[in-house]
N, C-alpha and C positions, 0 to 999 in steps of 0.2 A: 213450647212458647208459640202462642196464635201468630197469625200473621195479621198484625196490626193493621198494615195499610189497606189489604183486603176490608177486615173490619169497618176501617173508617168509611171506605166507599160504600160498603154495604149500608151504613147508618146515615150515610150523606143522600144515598138514594131512598131510603125508607121515611127519612124525616121530610124530603119533599114530595114524595107520594101521599103519605099521611096527611101532609098540608091540603093537597089537591082533593083527596077523598072527603077532609072535613069540609071543605068548602061547597060540596056538593050536598051535605048533608042538612036536610030541612029541620029535623028535631033537635040538632045537637045542642041546643042552648035551651033547651029544656033542663032545668035543674031544682035541689032542693037543699036545705041545710042540714047538716049532718045531726042525728039523735044523740051521738056519742060526745061530738063537739062542735058546741052552738055557733061556733064562728066559722067553721068549715063548710065550706059550699062544694057538693057534688053535682056532676052535670052529665047527661047522658053522652057528651061528648068525649069525658074523660075515659069510662068505659069503651066506646067506640074506639077511639085511638090507641088505647092500652091492647086491645086485642089484635089490631092491625099489627102492631110493633113485636107484640110478644110472639107472634105466630112466625115471625121470622126470626126474631134474636134466639129462641129457644132451641132452634136447629143447630145454632153454634156449640152447644153443649157448655155452655159459661155459666155460673152463677149469674143471677140477675136480681136487683134490688128495684123494685117498681112501685109506685106509689100506691096503686089500687090493690095489687097482686101481695105486695111484700116480698118477702125475701124466697126466691125460688133456687133449690139446690142444684148446680152442674156437675159436671164431669171432674171440675177442678182442674187448672192448669196454671200453676206458678202464681196464685193469688190473682187471677185476673177474674174482673166481674163487670159486669154491665151496670149501669144506674140511669132508671129511665124515670121521666116526668112525663107522662103522656102529654098533658095540658099543663101547662106552668101559667098562672094566671087565669084560673077558670073564673072567678067573678069578673074579673076585665071583659073575657069573653062574652060571657053570657048577656052582659048589660051593656056590651061593646062602649066600656069605660076607659080603656087603654090597652097597652100592649100585653101580648100573650104570645105563647112557644110552645112547641114542641122540643124536648129534650132529652139527648140521648149522650150517654158518656161512657169509656171504658176505663177504667182504675187499673193498677196494680196495687193491694193493701189499700192505704191510703194515699197514693199518688196519681195523679191523672195521667193518661196516657194520652187520651184526646176526649174532644167534646164535640158535639154536633147541635146547633141549636137552628129549627126553623123558623124564624119570626114571623106568625101569621099574620100580624098587623101590617108589616112592611113587605110580607110575601118575599124575603130574601133569606139564605141560607149562610148561617156563620158557621164555622169549622176550624179546628186547630187544636193545638198540643205543645207541651214544651219542647219535643223536638220537632215539630212540623213547622211552627209560625202559627199565625194567626189571620183568617180570611174571610171577607164577607163576599158570597160567590167565589169571585176568581180573584178579587181585589185584596192585597195586604192591608192589615187595619193594625195600628199602633196606639199606644195610649198617649195620655199628655205629658206634659214635661214641668206640671205644676209641681213646686217643692214645698209650700207652706199652706199649712192646713187654713189660715185666715184667706187665703185667696182661691182654695179647694171647693169644689162641688162633690156634696155626700149623697149617695143614694142609700137609703136604709128602708125599714118596714116593721111592721107588728103581724109576725105570722099568727095563725091561728090559735096555737097553742101558749103565746106569749100571756103572761098573767098579769094584765091590765090592772088589777086590784092591790097590787101590790106596790106600795107608795115608796118604799125604800129602792125597790129596782128602777122604777121609772125616773126618780131622781138621778140615781147611777148612770141611767143610760142618757138622761138631760145632759149629765157632764161630761159624758164620751163625745156627745156631738156637738156641744157649746162650741167648740173652736173652730169650727169649719164656717166658711161664706155663704154657703148655700146648701139648704137641705131639700132633698127630693124624694118623695114616695112614689113610685110608679107602678106597685101594685103586683109585679112579677120579678122574683130573684133574677131568674135568666137575662130578662130584659135589663135590669140593672147592672150587671157584669158585663153585657154586651156594652152599656153605655161606657164605663170605665174601659173597657178593651180597646173602643175606637177612639177616646179620649172625649168625649162629650161630657163626661163626669171623671172625677178623680179618685174618689173612695168609695167603698160598700162595707157596710158593716150591718149585721143582723144576729140577732140572738136567739137561739131556739127554734132555727132553721132545719128543715128537715134538709139529709144529705142529698137526696134526689134531687131538690130543688136547684141546688148550687153547683152539682158535680159537672155538668157541660160547660158552665160559664167559666169556672175556675181553670178547668183546661184550656178553655180559650185563652183566657185572660194571660195564663201562664206562657202559652204559645207568643201571646203580642208582646210580652216582655214585662208584664205587671208582676204582682206579688200576693201572696196570701198566706194565712194563717188559720189554723183550725183548732180549737178546743172542743173535745166532747163534753156532752153533758149527761146529766144522770138517765137521761130517757134514750132509750135505743135510737139510733141513725138521726137524733136531733145535735147540732152542735152550734156553736158560737164562732162567727167568722168575721175577720176583717180582711179585705181585699184592698189593693191600691193598684195607683201607676207605675210603681217600683222606684219612684222618687219621694215619698213621703212617708216618713218614720212612724213604725206601730209604736204603739204604747209599750 
């Protein structure tokens, strides 16, 4: 079994250092749209950050799932693996449109151990896990106590892989989010889950979201006292997720 507290410190240091490095990069905002997925944005910053992060994490010998590099085999250690999104909210970053973050997580199978998110817009480090608690820098964070959907703020989004031409699915999604008081799309799953973890929002729902987008945020939310459920889809590494403050019932 890996020394998870040591790995947590490694990831905290790595996320902060990567954020500082990105801030000094003059061409990081160069970007293009993917040829294979028309709504997917690729920026120079994604590759720069991934190279920095993987250079450290591969030395730990655990499998890694990273957005750009895909799945990298490790030596295997009781189903532990890293999940990495080098830059979550890429379009927000390149257009200075909203929050973006560096997201690192350690899971055992499909259960989070810890998550680390460096919020690039706020320049703050969030970290935590189910047996750790949840923190912004060194200050504990907790979710809201809202219990009713009609009073709740919901964060959601439409990932690049979401089929916006499927009217039946759009109508079903509309029915799912309709009971909530307010709906917000912030453009970063990691940042959205932090909003729930610290009580600014109450619920997060997203369909066909990639696991690396939410791995760290779900770990931190669990550490804060929130709850989540994941339903796997037919696409590898893509899931449907619902997360909340721990007080609002799932469907």
